[in-house]
C-alpha positions as CSV (number, residue, x, y, z in Angstrom):
1,M,132.3,162.2,82.6
2,A,134.8,160.8,85.1
3,T,137.4,158.3,83.7
4,A,138.8,155.2,85.3
5,L,141.7,153.1,84.0
6,V,142.0,149.5,85.1
7,I,145.2,147.7,84.3
8,G,144.5,144.0,84.3
9,A,140.8,143.7,83.8
10,S,140.4,140.3,82.2
11,R,138.9,138.5,85.2
12,G,138.4,138.6,88.9
13,I,138.7,141.9,90.8
14,G,140.0,143.9,87.8
15,H,137.0,142.8,85.7
16,E,134.6,143.6,88.5
17,L,136.1,147.1,89.0
18,A,135.7,147.8,85.3
19,R,132.1,146.5,85.4
20,Q,131.1,148.6,88.5
21,Y,132.6,151.8,87.2
22,L,130.8,151.3,83.9
23,Q,127.6,150.6,85.8
24,A,128.1,153.9,87.7
25,G,128.3,155.8,84.4
26,W,132.0,156.3,84.3
27,R,134.1,156.1,81.1
28,V,136.4,153.1,81.6
29,I,139.7,152.3,79.9
30,A,140.7,148.7,80.5
31,T,143.6,146.4,79.6
32,A,143.9,142.7,79.1
33,R,146.5,140.4,77.6
34,K,144.2,138.1,75.5
35,P,142.1,139.1,72.5
36,A,139.0,137.2,73.8
37,D,139.2,139.1,77.1
38,C,139.6,142.4,75.3
39,D,136.5,141.6,73.3
40,A,134.5,140.8,76.4
41,L,135.5,144.1,78.0
42,A,134.6,146.0,74.9
43,A,131.2,144.3,74.8
44,M,130.7,145.7,78.3
45,G,131.4,149.2,77.1
46,A,135.0,149.7,78.1
47,E,137.7,151.2,75.8
48,I,140.3,148.5,75.4
49,H,144.1,148.3,75.1
50,T,145.9,145.0,74.8
51,L,148.7,144.9,77.3
52,D,151.1,142.4,78.7
53,V,152.5,144.3,81.7
54,T,155.8,142.3,81.5
55,N,156.5,143.5,78.0
56,V,158.5,146.7,78.1
57,E,157.5,147.7,74.5
58,A,153.8,147.2,75.2
59,V,154.1,149.3,78.4
60,A,155.8,152.1,76.5
61,G,153.2,151.8,73.8
62,L,150.4,152.2,76.3
63,G,152.0,155.4,77.5
64,W,151.9,156.7,74.0
65,K,148.3,155.7,73.5
66,L,147.2,157.3,76.8
67,D,149.0,160.6,76.1
68,G,146.7,163.5,76.8
69,E,144.2,161.5,78.9
70,H,142.8,162.9,82.2
71,L,142.4,160.0,84.7
72,D,140.3,160.5,87.8
73,V,141.2,157.0,88.9
74,A,143.9,154.6,87.8
75,I,144.2,151.1,89.3
76,L,147.0,148.7,88.6
77,N,145.4,145.3,89.3
78,A,147.7,143.0,87.3
79,G,149.5,140.5,89.5
80,V,150.3,136.9,90.1
81,Y,150.7,134.8,93.3
82,G,153.4,132.4,92.0
83,P,154.3,129.0,93.4
84,R,152.1,127.7,96.2
85,H,155.1,126.1,98.0
86,D,157.6,127.9,100.1
87,G,160.6,125.8,99.2
88,F,163.8,126.8,97.4
89,P,162.6,129.4,94.7
90,V,163.6,128.6,91.1
91,Q,164.6,131.5,88.9
92,A,161.6,131.2,86.6
93,D,159.1,131.6,89.4
94,F,161.1,134.5,91.0
95,D,161.3,136.3,87.6
96,N,157.6,135.8,86.8
97,V,156.4,137.1,90.2
98,M,158.8,140.0,90.5
99,H,158.5,141.1,86.9
100,T,154.7,141.0,87.0
101,N,154.1,142.5,90.5
102,V,157.1,144.9,90.9
103,L,158.9,145.7,87.6
104,A,155.6,146.4,85.8
105,A,154.7,148.9,88.5
106,M,158.1,150.6,88.3
107,R,157.4,151.1,84.6
108,L,153.7,151.9,84.7
109,L,153.3,154.2,87.7
110,P,155.5,157.0,86.3
111,I,153.4,156.9,83.1
112,L,150.1,156.9,84.9
113,A,150.8,159.4,87.7
114,P,151.0,162.5,85.5
115,L,147.7,161.6,83.9
116,V,146.1,161.3,87.3
117,A,147.7,164.6,88.4
118,T,145.6,166.5,85.8
119,T,142.5,165.7,87.9
120,N,144.0,165.6,91.4
121,G,142.9,162.0,91.2
122,R,143.6,158.6,92.8
123,L,146.3,156.2,91.8
124,A,145.9,152.7,93.3
125,V,147.8,149.4,93.2
126,L,146.4,146.0,94.2
127,S,148.7,145.1,97.0
128,S,148.0,142.7,99.9
129,K,148.1,142.7,103.7
130,M,150.7,139.9,103.1
131,G,153.1,142.6,102.0
132,S,153.0,144.3,105.4
133,L,156.2,144.2,107.4
134,S,154.8,145.6,110.6
135,E,151.7,143.4,110.7
136,R,153.3,140.1,109.5
137,H,152.7,137.0,111.5
138,S,153.3,134.3,109.0
139,A,156.0,133.4,106.4
140,V,153.6,131.5,104.2
141,G,153.7,132.7,100.6
142,S,157.2,134.3,101.1
143,L,157.8,135.1,97.4
144,Y,154.4,136.7,97.0
145,R,154.9,138.6,100.3
146,A,158.3,139.9,99.1
147,S,156.8,141.1,95.8
148,K,153.9,143.0,97.5
149,A,156.3,144.6,100.0
150,A,158.4,145.7,97.1
151,L,155.3,146.9,95.3
152,N,154.4,149.0,98.3
153,S,157.9,150.5,98.2
154,V,157.4,151.5,94.6
155,L,154.1,153.1,95.5
156,I,155.7,155.1,98.3
157,D,158.3,156.4,96.0
158,T,155.6,157.3,93.5
159,A,153.8,159.3,96.2
160,L,157.1,161.1,97.1
161,T,157.5,162.1,93.4
162,F,153.9,162.9,92.4
163,G,152.0,163.5,95.7
164,R,152.9,167.2,95.6
165,E,151.4,167.3,92.2
166,G,148.0,166.3,93.5
167,V,148.1,162.5,93.1
168,T,146.8,160.4,96.0
169,C,148.5,157.0,96.0
170,V,146.9,154.0,97.6
171,A,148.1,150.4,98.2
172,F,145.0,148.3,98.6
173,H,144.5,145.0,100.4
174,P,141.5,143.8,98.5
175,G,140.5,141.3,101.3
176,W,140.5,137.6,101.1
177,V,138.5,137.3,97.9
178,Q,136.7,134.5,96.2
179,T,138.8,134.5,93.0
180,D,141.1,131.9,91.4
181,M,143.8,133.1,93.7
182,G,141.8,133.3,96.9
183,G,139.7,130.2,96.4
184,A,136.0,129.4,96.9
185,T,136.2,129.5,100.7
186,A,137.5,133.1,100.9
187,D,135.8,135.7,103.1
188,I,134.2,138.0,100.5
189,T,133.1,138.1,96.9
190,V,134.7,140.0,94.1
191,E,131.6,142.2,94.0
192,Q,132.1,143.2,97.7
193,S,135.9,143.8,97.3
194,A,135.5,146.0,94.2
195,A,132.6,147.9,95.6
196,G,134.6,148.6,98.8
197,M,137.6,149.9,97.0
198,I,135.5,152.1,94.7
199,H,133.7,153.5,97.7
200,T,137.0,154.1,99.6
201,L,138.6,155.9,96.6
202,A,135.5,158.0,96.1
203,N,135.5,159.2,99.7
204,L,139.2,159.4,100.3
205,P,140.6,162.9,101.3
206,A,143.6,164.0,99.2
207,S,147.0,163.0,100.5
208,N,150.5,163.7,99.4
209,Q,151.7,160.6,101.3
210,A,151.1,157.0,100.2
211,L,148.2,155.2,102.0
212,Y,148.0,151.5,102.8
213,L,144.3,150.5,103.2
214,S,142.0,147.6,103.2
215,Y,139.2,147.5,100.7
216,D,136.9,148.9,103.4
217,G,139.1,151.9,104.1
218,K,140.8,150.5,107.3
219,T,144.5,151.5,107.6
220,I,147.2,148.8,107.4
221,G,150.7,149.3,108.9
222,W,153.5,149.3,106.3
């Protein structure tokens, strides 16, 4: 049975990724911060680990709990948008966004990549087209943009380290999705976004270089 790990599966895209992988007959390991969310994921059939990605002890503990696993797919979905204004950033907002979106990845990806290498599998992060430097045409959401550009950098470094070991690293733009972050008027549903990413990962040729893709498989410029 193929195994998928979804970090940050309490709601939205992460929850839907876990649901669709379970529906397809995969073994799913999922994380969430709150006990109620963990209970809901367990009721779906997922194996659960409680995790706050900003807690270094919890991240290290997850590495210990996953020791010996063979992951066909690992997806780091946890992330925050931060303030909706683009004024002078306060320290608390900067720390929250960067610790959640970037520092967590710097800690988690080196833990997950060796487990994905055992299957020549896929390691994905939920990035955003807003993190692109070459395709940027707006400064709106500058703190979020900076965090996703930094996340992409972390993924590229991960590919340089683990790509030769058989890990294909992907930064995903999930689309403009109808979630709490994207809003009700967004282009696509969480079901469409999750299904697109699952399909793209399943049909993706192995690569030792990091890939930056939309949920539907289209290439995005770094």
